[in-house]
C-alpha positions in Angstrom: 40.0 -66.7 254.9 40.3 -69.6 257.3 37.4 -71.3 256.0 38.0 -70.9 252.4 41.4 -72.7 253.4 39.6 -75.4 255.3 37.3 -75.9 252.5 39.7 -76.2 249.7 41.6 -78.7 252.2 38.4 -80.8 252.6 37.5 -80.5 248.7 40.8 -81.2 247.0 39.8 -78.1 244.8 41.8 -74.9 244.9 40.1 -71.6 243.7 41.6 -68.2 243.3 41.6 -66.2 246.2 41.2 -62.4 246.2 44.5 -61.1 247.8 44.6 -58.2 250.5 46.5 -55.2 249.1 49.4 -53.9 251.9 49.3 -50.4 252.7 52.3 -49.0 254.7 51.4 -46.4 257.2 54.2 -44.4 258.9 53.5 -44.1 262.4 56.6 -42.1 263.0 60.1 -42.7 264.4 61.0 -43.3 267.7 64.0 -44.3 270.0 64.5 -44.8 273.6 68.4 -43.6 274.1 68.5 -44.0 278.1 66.6 -43.9 281.4 63.5 -41.6 280.9 65.0 -40.3 277.8 63.7 -40.9 274.2 63.6 -38.8 271.0 60.2 -39.0 268.6 59.4 -37.3 265.4 56.0 -37.9 264.6 55.2 -36.3 261.2 56.2 -32.8 261.5 56.5 -32.8 265.2 59.5 -33.4 267.0 60.1 -33.9 270.9 62.6 -35.3 273.2 63.1 -36.3 277.0 60.7 -37.5 278.8 57.5 -36.9 277.2 59.3 -38.7 274.1 60.0 -41.7 276.8 56.4 -41.9 277.8 55.0 -41.3 274.3 57.1 -44.8 273.4 56.0 -46.9 276.2 52.6 -45.9 275.7 52.6 -46.9 271.4 54.3 -49.8 272.5 51.6 -51.0 275.1 48.9 -49.9 272.9 50.2 -52.2 269.8 50.2 -55.2 272.2 47.8 -57.8 271.6 45.7 -58.2 274.5 45.0 -56.7 277.9 47.2 -59.5 279.6 50.1 -58.8 277.4 49.9 -55.3 278.1 49.3 -55.6 281.8 52.9 -58.1 282.0 54.6 -55.9 279.9 53.8 -52.9 282.0 54.4 -54.4 285.5 57.9 -55.7 284.1 58.6 -52.2 282.9 57.8 -50.6 286.2 59.6 -53.4 288.2 62.7 -52.3 285.9 62.3 -48.5 286.2 62.4 -49.0 290.1 65.0 -51.5 290.8 67.1 -50.5 287.8 67.3 -54.2 287.2 66.0 -55.9 284.0 62.5 -58.1 284.6 63.6 -60.8 282.3 66.9 -62.4 281.8 68.1 -65.3 280.1 71.8 -66.6 281.3 72.6 -69.8 280.3 75.8 -69.9 282.0 77.9 -70.4 278.5 81.3 -70.0 280.0 80.6 -73.4 281.6 79.5 -75.3 279.0 82.3 -74.6 276.6 82.0 -73.2 272.8 79.2 -75.0 270.7 80.0 -77.7 268.8 81.4 -77.3 265.2 78.8 -78.8 262.4 80.7 -79.8 259.2 
């Protein structure tokens, strides 16, 4: 697809492109509701507690792109789990800066 677009940009001629059909695949429903607790429904199977929580973690890691991202997220989760802290926080100290300026 990228080659087609690059070729069109070079030649200045646009050709009709066959569109790819979208197909939705339901992978189930999952929600984490606390520390080591989740609920999940995959197809007709429902489960909860620690097993659902581990499934939630595993699926999120599985669908990340790249080994580096998977390892990074896994290490952050392990850190957060054992220290009871979140690994990454962005706190800007907005109370010191005051409210954002009004736009007209």
